[in-house]
Structures are given as C-alpha cells and as structure tokens.
C-alpha positions, 0 to 999 in steps of 0.5 A: 879100452880093451885090456891086452890078454897078458897073464894076471901077474903081468897085469899087476906089474903094469898096475904097479908101474902105472901107480908111480905116475898116478901117485904124482898126479895133482889134485885137479888132474885126478878130479878131472879124470874122475869127472871124465870116468863118470861121463864115460859110465853114463855114455856106456850105460846101454852097453853096461845094462845089456852086459848086466842083463846077460849076467843076471840071466846066467845067474838065475840059470845057475841058481844065484841067490836072490840076495846076490841077484839084487847086488848084481842088478844094474838098471839105468837109475843104478848106473846113473847112481854109480856115475854120481858117486864118482863125481862125489868122490871127485869133489872130495878133498885130496887125501894125499899130502896131508900134513899129519905131524910136524916137529923139529929135533934138537939138532935142527932136523925138521920132520914132517909126517905126510899121507901118501898112497899105498901104491896098488890096491887089490880087491876080491869081491863077488856079484857087486858091480858097484864095487868095481866103480867105487873101489876104482874111483876111490883108489884113483882119487887117493893116488893108487892103481887098482887090481880087481877080481869081481867074480864070475857072476858079474864078469860081463858087467865088470868088463863093460865098466872097466872098459869105460873107466880105462877109456876115460883115463886114456882120453885124459892122457893118464895111463889106463893100466892103473885100472886092471881086472883079473876076472878073465883068469878066473880063480887062478887070477884070484889066487895070483892076486892073493900071492902078489906080495911086493906087487900089490900093497893091500888087499880088500875082500868084500863078500860072503864070510867064506870069501873073506875067510879064504882071503884072510887065510890064503893071502900073502898080501896084507889084508884089510878085513871087511866082515859079515854083518850079523847086525843087532838092534836093541829095543830098550825098555824106554824105546818109543814105539814109533821109533822102534817100528820105523827104524827096525823096518827101515833097517831090515826092509829097505835093502835086505841083501846088504851087510848093514841090514839088521839081522837080529832084534833084541827086545827088553822083556819089560817092553815085549808086549808093548813093542813086539806085536807092532814091530813084528807085525810091520815087518811081516806086512812087508814080507819079512819072516820073523824067527822068534824065541818062545816069547816072540812066537807066543806074541806073534802067531805068524812068527816061526820058532828060532833055532840057535843058528838063527842068532849067528845068521847073516840072512841077507834076505827078508828074514830077521831073528827076534829075541827077548832079553831080561835087561841090558846086561843080557843084551850086551852078552848076546851081542858079544857072543854073536856080533861080527863087530859090524854095526849095532844100534840101541833104541832108547830114551834112557841116556844112561843106557845109551851111553853104556851101549856106546861104550861097551859094544865093540863094533866098528859102528855103534849107534843110538836111535838110528837105523843101521842102514846109515853104516855106509861110505856115502852116508858118512860123506865119503862119496863111496866106500872101499868096504866096511872094515871090522878089524882094528888095525889101520882102518875100522868102519866105512873106508873112504879115501884116507883109509887108502893112504899110508904115511911117510916121514920127510926129514929136512936137514942141513948137514946134521950127523948123529952123535 
C-alpha cells in the first residue's frame, strides 16, 4: 500500500492517531492481522528479493562492509523466516491488559495496575530489513503504532516490506497508518524522529556504536539503549576441550556479523596449552583471524599479534581477540574494563567459579557453558526482538512484547474523598 508523500512529522502524527485504535484492538484481531501480514510478506517475496538485490548492488558499489551486506541480504529462505517470525509473534499471549498488581485501600478504593501500550514506538537502524518486520510485528502485537527509519542502505527492501505490511492491515480493516516509514526523508527524517517528543513515545536504536551514540545524544524522545556487542567467553581452567571448541566456534563462526557473536576469548593460564592450540586451530580452519597476546601467538603460529584496541573492538567479522589471564579475578577485571554489557559466558566445570561469574559479571545476559549466540529474542521464546537492551532502566537483554508496554493504575471507587 503506497504511503502518501507527506512530511515526516505528518506521518508521525498519522501514526499517533492510528495508535489509539490499535491499542484497543482485541487479542484475536491482532493475531489475525499478523497472520495476514505474514502471508503478505510471503506473497510479496519476489518483489522484496528484487528490491533487496538492488540494495545489495548499490551497497557493494558504495563500499558497504561485508558485515552490513550480510545483515542486509534477504534471499527466499530469509524472507520465509521473516514471515515465520511474524506468525510466532501472532501466537504469543497478548501482553496488553495483564494485571500486574491489585490492592484495596482502607477506604475501599480498588486499585489495579495493568499493562498498556506505549502508543508510538520509533526505531532507527541500518541495513537490517529483518528489523523492519520484527519491530513492526512486535509493536503491533503489543498494541502500538510504529515509525521506522531503516537507513539508505536498505531503503528499497524496507519500502517493499512496509508496502506488504500496510496492505495486509488495510485488507483486515485496520488503519495502515499504524506502520510508517520516514526512510524517504533521509537524515532529516531521522532527525525529526529523534525530535518528535510528544508524538513518539519511545525510540529504540539498533546498529553501530556510532549510530546508537548519536541517537542517545541528540534525541528528545526517551530512548531504550541497545548497545554494541564486545562479547566475551572465558575458558576456565576446568573447561572441557570439546565444550570450549564447539561453543567458541559456534559463537564466532555461525553468524559473525551480529551483536551476539563472541569478540574476545579469555583463557585461564593453567589451561592455555591444553585449550588454545585446538580452539584457535578450529577457528582458523573456519577462516577466522585470531588476534592473540604473546602467549597465544607463541602457541598458534597463524595468530597475529593483538593490540590494546583489539580488546575493545566489536569486529562483526571473522576476527576474534584471544588473551590469557592468570585467574578468574583477572578475567573479571578484563570484562569490567572492556565489556559493553551485552553478553558474557564462562565455560567451566567448577560450580563455584560458574556461580561467581554469574553473580559478578554486570551484563544484560550472563551464561555458563553455552554459546553467546543464544542471546536472541527468538531463542528466548519472544518470537523476535526489538533489540537487545544493555541499559538498566525498564528493559534489559532481548526485548520482546512485554518490553513494549508500560503500566497504568486503574482506581475504582464508590464516592470516596480524601480526608
């Protein structure tokens, strides 16, 4: 469904108007509309893939990084996965109207705290067409309208996806203005979105550290911060070799361009000679460049010397930093210094060390004996995710439906006055 070429502000006002009706939709209506959106995305797959091919060609010509090209790419299986994620979201319980607290005051006034939609959710992101669908579907399921700024790299792909979703809403008799994009207004559209306090209720940035920092510093709209992923795995002294090798390779190689891929592997010195040659060798066999400290380079001839910058780098590529630490204390100190508070994991058979790691590491997700690739809304059972929040207010970790709701107190009296 074509979007009328209004100003960015007018589109956001249309979303705000539509949000009133979306917030009142019943569970079944939201479910059926999302099923229709999933079907529309599947039906529009040829158009979406053709648009994506154009975006990719333009991206390659303008020097778009391999990591961003991977995030941008939509082939037939990925389009089907987008539609499947929408159906998963449709089948989740309605997060709106949940009773969170209930009490009766001494004077007989009954208080009930319930979950309610935010109203209008905005998102600024780059080269991630899956976010276009994920956030729109999560926002709609939680009773919100959405305003999207997906960046120039994916502009044609995003336009095709938004047309399919708006068309599905219209066919269901639901106001399609609930899904808006300001992509065609370029950077000015992003600026207006960040300045739309009173129209947009919350803004979620997803992308590079630079993009997120820009939104945090320039936005007048409340922001839920999603952070970069300088993700750590600690191979403790007791780490089994097969666990260490399988988990580290999975966390780095499966999809290196995403924020939950491991960027730094710390190895307990007592296990260095046992673990490093095998783990680093497996990584190198899969095309990974290992940036190692002096001990790692001595044990792995194909490793390259690491610099201080490597410990703070989110590679988003087939690169990993590897460092030997003397003990758990040094590992925790390193993580405190360089972590972006996204995800950290320890591989260990020592229950005391595992418990200490879980207690002392201050990140949104802390794991034992598992791949950091599990930090994901779909893997957590949310259907999809708005983003992975690395802040501590309101939402932290993978953000699903409940994180797109606020609360409201309902007071029911029968004539009481305060004395």
